[in-house]
N, C-alpha and C positions, 0 to 999 in steps of 0.2 A: 603517521603516526593520526591519532581524532583526539586533539583535548576541549574539557569543556574548560571553560575560565568563568571563575564568578568572582564581579565583583560588588562592591558592598557598599552603601551608602557612607558610610563614614571616610571611605576614599574616595569616591564617585563625588561629593556632594557635603563634606564639609560646611558647616554654617548652614547649609542651606545653598549654595549656591558649587555646580558644577564647575569642579576644577579643570580646566581641559588641560592644561598641559600635563596634569599626572595620566587623565587618558593618552593624550598624543604619546606621552612617553611607555604607556602598557600598549598602544596600537603596535609605536615602532619596535616592541620585542617580539612579534610575531612571528614566524618562519613560516613566512604567506607561500610561498614557491613547495616547501617541501610539506608541511602540513597541514591538515583541518581542523578550523578552531570552528565553535559555539562560544557565544558569549549570552553570557547570563547577568545582566546589567538590572543595580537597584536603582535608588536616585529620582524617578517622578515625581512621586511626592515632593523630595526635599528643595526638586530644582523650581515648581510649580509655587511653593511657599515662595523659594525667593520670586516670579514671578507677578504672584499676587500682593507682596508687601505687607506677608506676614512672619514675625521673628519669631515665633513659635508653632511646632508640629500641633492640628486642630486633637479636639478632644472628642470629637463627633463624625461618624461615618461619613455622612452626606459630605462635610469640607475637605474630608481627607480625598475621599475623592473626587469632588472639582479640583483638588492638586492636582493629580494623579493626570487628573483629563488633558491639564494646562503644560502642566512640565512633562508628559510624556513626547509631543510633541517636538519640544528643543531638546532633549535630551536624544531622539533619534534622528534629530538634525545634526547635533555634534558628531556622531559614531559617521552617517553619512561625508560631513565634511572630512572627518579624520580619515576614514577609508577610503577617498576618491584617487583615483586611478592606481590604486591598490586591488579593491577585490568591489565587488558590489557586495550590499548588504540587505538585510532582510529581515523585518521586523516581524515576531512573532508575540502575543500577548496569550498567556495562556492563563489557567484555572484550573483547580483541584479535577473538575468534572473529566479533564485532558486526561486524567491520566488514571481514574476508573472507570470511565464507561469503556468498556471493549470495543464498541465502533470508532469513537473520537482518539483513543491509544492508538489503534490502526492508522484510522486517518494523520494522525500527528506525526505518526514515522514512518509514512510515507514521503508527505510529504518534506523530512526533516531528509531525507534520503536524498531526494530527489534536489531538492536545494543544495545538498553537501556536491552531490554528481555533477553540478551546472557550477563550481566554484563559487558558491556562495557563504558567506558568513553570517547566519542567521543572526541575530541578536534579541535575546529572550526575555521577557520578564516579566510580572503578574499581572494581571488584566487587574488595575484597581481603579478603574475607574469605574466598572458595571460588580465586580465580583467582593462583597461583603468577609469571605469568609478570608481571604489573602490580606483584607487590611489589617484585619485580628489577629493577625498572624500566623498566620496557619502553617505559609511556610516560610516562616523564622527568616524575613527579610528577604528571601529567594535561596536560602544555602541549601531548603531541602527540596525548590523546585529545582535546584542545577544536580543535585543526586540523582533526582528522576530522571531526568532527561538525561546526565551522561549512561543511567540505565538503557534508556532509551533506544541511543544510539549504539549503543557498545562502544563508549568513549576508553581511548586505554588510559587517558587520564582525565581526573578531576583537580582543579586548583581554586582551591579559595582564598582570593585575595583579601586581606583582612589590613588594620592597623597596627597590627602586634607582631612580635616575631615566629608566633605558634602558641604551641598550650602548652602554658605552666603551671606546676603544679605546686605546691607548699614544699619549701625547705631551708624552712627556722626562716630568719629575717629574709632571705635571699630567696624570690620563687627561683623553680631553677625547669629550662625550657625543658620540656620531652620531646627530643630527636624521634623516636620511633614509637608508636601507636598500636600493638601486634592485633590486642583486642580490648575492647572500650567494658568500663566497668563503673557499676550506679557509684565508685566513691569518687571517679574522675569527672563523673556531670557533677558530681555534687561540692568539687570545687570553683563550680562556672557560675556566679553572681550577675554581674553585670552585662548591659545592653546599650547601644549608642543611644543618645539623645534624641539621634535624628531616624534608625534604624529600628526593625523590630525583631533582630537578633541576638546574637550576642554567643559566647564563645558552645554553648550547651547547644545549640542548633545546628554550629556546624560539628561540634564529636557528631550528630546523630544524623547529619549528612554525611560525614565521611565514612560512620558504621553502614548506612543503606549503599551507599556505590561501592564501598571494597566490597562489600558481601555481594552483588552482583560481578564483581570481578574487575573493576578497574583500581589505578593505582590512585594514590590520595594525598594533598599535600595541604596543609594550612602553611600561609606566609605569607609574608610582609608584603603588603602593595607599593609600599613606598620604594623598595629595595631596586635600586638598579639593574639585576638581574633577575628580578621576584622569576619568572615565568623558564629559564631556560636553569637557572642556579636547583631550582621546587623539583623540576625531573632529574639532572643530577645529584638532588639529596642531598645539597651540598649548605640550604638555608633550610629552615623551616619544621614542620612535624607529619612525619610521612607514618602513612597506613599502607602496608601493604593488601595487595587484592587478596581474596581472602580464598574464591576460587576465580578461577576459568572462563572468560565466558569463550562460547563458540561461533 
């Protein structure tokens, strides 16, 4: 089985500092002998902020680019340490053009296919240090990027890890967790307002990513990444919000 696992900023770098313990817990959940994994990771800007001694996310693009350039190397080094002795990891920094240009998209698919064939775990992030469009939230804290990646590799699952239990809808005094969403509606999107302080996403971008990936034939789940069995239980549909595939990939 092929799974794309997206880890958001709110999980990977809460408060602007990489949470190595949480990352280790997630890596330990991966059934590496049985399945193929691609990890879409946020956290470069937040990590760079920490290294540069910045307490608040920069408001201008050049400073965010600088934070991303500093933080990306530390982020990748952390993944290399966590996978040491288990799997070889590869870094891919992608931009919107990698999905809109036919030639670049084909080259990306070929590279990913070869990496998976070699047993490598691709670790993917936005190319924040040079791509202004991504810094301005085009990929929604990597949510859309993860859906595009899942489509490119014809993944069986896209698992969007966040810091809440799934998609909640108003229900009187107590919001109700939707366990399954068969069709995303404008009304559902309208209840999503917030985004994390350090990230650029939010529940709306996750819903749109889920719609994109499920329409391409992937199973999708939005689950709480703090759960000790987040990945297995998401696939088993024991936790989170599940989006069934709307068509099968060939």
